[in-house]
Structure formats: structure tokens, C-alpha cells
C-alpha positions as CSV (number, residue, x, y, z in Angstrom):
1,M,153.1,95.2,7.5
2,D,152.6,93.2,10.7
3,I,150.9,90.4,8.8
4,A,153.8,90.2,6.4
5,L,156.3,90.1,9.3
6,L,154.2,87.5,11.0
7,I,154.1,85.3,7.9
8,L,157.8,85.8,7.2
9,G,158.6,85.0,10.8
10,F,156.6,81.8,10.6
11,I,158.4,80.8,7.5
12,F,161.7,81.4,9.3
13,M,160.5,79.1,12.1
14,L,159.7,76.3,9.6
15,V,163.1,76.8,7.9
16,G,164.8,76.7,11.3
17,I,163.2,73.3,12.0
18,L,164.3,72.0,8.7
19,G,167.8,73.5,9.4
20,S,167.9,71.2,12.4
21,F,168.4,68.3,10.0
22,L,170.0,70.0,7.1
23,P,173.7,70.5,7.7
24,M,173.9,73.6,5.5
25,L,171.3,75.6,7.5
26,P,171.9,76.8,11.0
27,G,168.4,75.8,12.4
28,P,168.1,77.6,15.8
29,P,169.6,80.9,14.6
30,I,167.1,80.9,11.7
31,S,164.3,80.2,14.1
32,W,165.6,83.0,16.3
33,L,165.3,85.4,13.3
34,G,161.6,84.3,13.1
35,L,161.2,85.4,16.7
36,L,162.9,88.6,16.0
37,L,160.6,89.3,13.1
38,L,157.6,88.7,15.3
39,Y,158.9,91.1,17.9
40,V,159.6,93.9,15.4
41,T,155.9,94.1,14.5
42,K,154.0,97.1,15.9
43,A,151.6,94.8,17.7
44,I,154.1,93.1,20.0
45,P,156.2,95.1,22.5
46,L,160.0,94.6,22.2
47,D,161.5,92.4,24.9
48,W,165.2,92.7,24.6
49,W,165.9,90.4,27.5
50,F,163.8,87.6,25.9
51,L,165.5,88.2,22.5
52,G,168.9,88.4,24.0
53,I,168.5,85.1,26.0
54,T,167.0,83.3,23.1
55,L,169.8,84.5,20.8
56,G,172.4,83.4,23.3
57,I,170.8,79.9,23.4
58,A,170.6,79.7,19.6
59,L,174.3,80.6,19.3
60,L,175.3,78.2,22.1
61,V,173.4,75.4,20.4
62,L,175.1,76.3,17.1
63,V,178.5,76.0,18.7
64,M,177.6,72.8,20.5
65,D,176.5,71.3,17.3
66,Y,180.2,71.3,16.2
67,I,181.5,70.2,19.6
68,I,179.2,67.3,20.4
69,P,179.9,65.2,17.3
70,A,183.6,65.7,17.9
71,I,183.3,64.6,21.5
72,G,181.3,61.5,20.4
73,T,183.8,60.7,17.8
74,K,186.8,61.2,20.1
75,K,185.2,59.2,22.9
76,F,184.7,56.2,20.6
77,G,188.1,56.5,18.9
78,G,186.9,58.0,15.7
79,S,188.4,60.6,13.3
80,K,187.4,63.6,11.3
81,S,186.7,61.2,8.4
82,G,183.9,59.7,10.4
83,M,182.3,63.1,11.0
84,I,182.6,63.9,7.3
85,G,181.1,60.6,6.4
86,T,178.2,61.2,8.8
87,T,177.4,64.5,7.1
88,I,177.7,63.0,3.6
89,G,175.4,60.2,4.8
90,L,172.8,62.8,5.9
91,V,173.0,64.6,2.5
92,V,172.5,61.2,0.8
93,A,169.4,60.6,3.0
94,L,168.0,64.0,2.1
95,V,168.7,63.9,-1.6
96,F,167.7,60.2,-2.1
97,P,164.8,59.6,0.4
98,I,164.7,55.9,-0.5
99,L,164.3,54.7,3.1
100,G,162.0,57.5,4.2
101,I,162.5,58.7,7.7
102,F,164.7,55.7,8.5
103,G,167.2,57.0,5.9
104,I,168.0,60.0,8.2
105,I,169.0,57.5,10.8
106,I,170.7,54.8,8.6
107,W,172.6,56.8,6.1
108,P,174.6,59.0,8.5
109,F,175.7,55.9,10.3
110,V,176.7,54.2,7.0
111,G,178.5,57.4,6.0
112,A,180.4,57.5,9.4
113,F,181.4,53.8,9.0
114,V,182.6,54.3,5.4
115,G,184.5,57.4,6.5
116,E,186.2,55.4,9.3
117,I,187.0,52.5,6.9
118,F,188.8,55.0,4.6
119,N,190.7,56.2,7.7
120,K,191.3,52.9,9.5
121,A,191.9,49.3,8.5
122,D,190.1,47.6,11.4
123,N,186.4,47.0,10.9
124,K,185.7,46.7,14.6
125,T,187.4,50.0,15.3
126,A,185.7,51.7,12.4
127,L,182.3,50.4,13.6
128,K,182.9,51.7,17.1
129,A,184.1,55.1,15.9
130,A,181.2,55.3,13.4
131,F,178.8,54.7,16.3
132,G,180.4,57.5,18.3
133,S,180.3,59.9,15.4
134,F,176.7,59.0,14.7
135,L,175.7,59.3,18.3
136,G,177.3,62.7,18.5
137,F,175.5,63.7,15.3
138,L,172.1,62.5,16.6
139,T,172.6,64.3,19.9
140,G,173.4,67.6,18.1
141,T,170.5,67.2,15.7
142,F,168.1,66.4,18.5
143,L,169.3,69.5,20.5
144,K,168.9,71.8,17.5
145,F,165.5,70.3,16.7
146,M,164.3,70.8,20.3
147,V,165.4,74.4,20.4
148,A,163.8,75.1,17.1
149,V,160.5,73.5,18.2
150,V,160.5,75.4,21.5
151,Y,161.1,78.6,19.5
152,L,158.2,77.8,17.3
153,G,156.0,77.2,20.4
154,L,157.1,80.6,21.8
155,F,156.4,82.2,18.5
156,I,152.9,80.7,18.3
157,A,152.1,81.5,22.0
158,K,153.2,85.2,21.6
159,A,151.3,85.6,18.3
160,W,148.2,84.0,19.9
161,E,148.5,86.4,22.9
162,Y,148.5,89.4,20.6
163,K,146.2,88.0,17.9
164,N,143.6,90.7,18.3
165,V,146.2,93.4,17.8
166,L,148.1,91.6,15.0
167,F,144.9,90.9,13.0
168,S,143.1,94.2,13.6
169,F,142.8,96.0,10.3
170,S,141.9,99.4,11.7
171,S,144.4,102.2,11.3
């Protein structure tokens, strides 16, 4: 059973990292579930402090992911349309990976600009607001990605520490 929990926890870790980029998946909370699965194995002693602190961080990052783009958009004079455009641009980049990894950078910016054009008449203002929305999006994405990667590192370190117990097949 421990091996199944370990594998499932690792899958949650990978999905959590993907969730850092995909707007429909909450990356850090999914990664945290991977940590939880690791800690409910019989091999690894429960550490409620560790799990509580990492859960708190995951939830804080989840909330910040909604606040940071709004701050960026507001700071640069943008609107909700720019934030929606950024999200649509990200979905376009993921569904149509024409530009590869650069698409994840270019399409959200284009989406924010188009969203602002629909909301504002002035191209200069729309460009500035799109930049703010895009900058907020990148900041939130980077934050989620870093937390998910750190959680993966913690997962691997703990699994490695208890590898002899996890992979012992004696009853």
C-alpha cells in the first residue's frame, strides 16, 4: 500500500507543477496533497506541524494568485477584461502550442492586450494595462511554480530518507 501511496503522491506532485501553469488546476494545493499522501504511508511518521505549515503556504499562494494579477492590472491602469484576456491567452498557448514554450509567454500578453482593447479605445493605455496584467500573471505563475517545485523537492527528500522502509517488502 505504501508504494501505491508513494506513486500516487508523486503523480499529484507532477500534476501540481502542471497546475502552476494551467489556470483550471490549483497547483500548490494539489502538490500539497501529494505530500499528504506521502505522510500517510506507514513508513513515514506523521508530522502535523510540517503538513500544517505547507498547507498554509499552499492556500496562501492560491489566494495570492488571484490578488497579484489584480494588483498588477490596477497598478498599470488595466481592467478585468485584461485579466480575462490573459487567461484566454494562456489557454490558447496550451491548446495550440504553435510557438512552443514562448507561446506561454506571448499568448497571455496578446490576450491581455486584446482584452484591454475591447475595454478601452486607446492603444497606448491598453498596451500599458496589458503589460500590468501580464506581469501580474507571470508573478503569480512563478510563485505557484516555485512552491510546487519546492514541495516536489521535499517529497523526494523525505521519500529518499525513508527509502529503506518504503521499499522493504517484508511484512
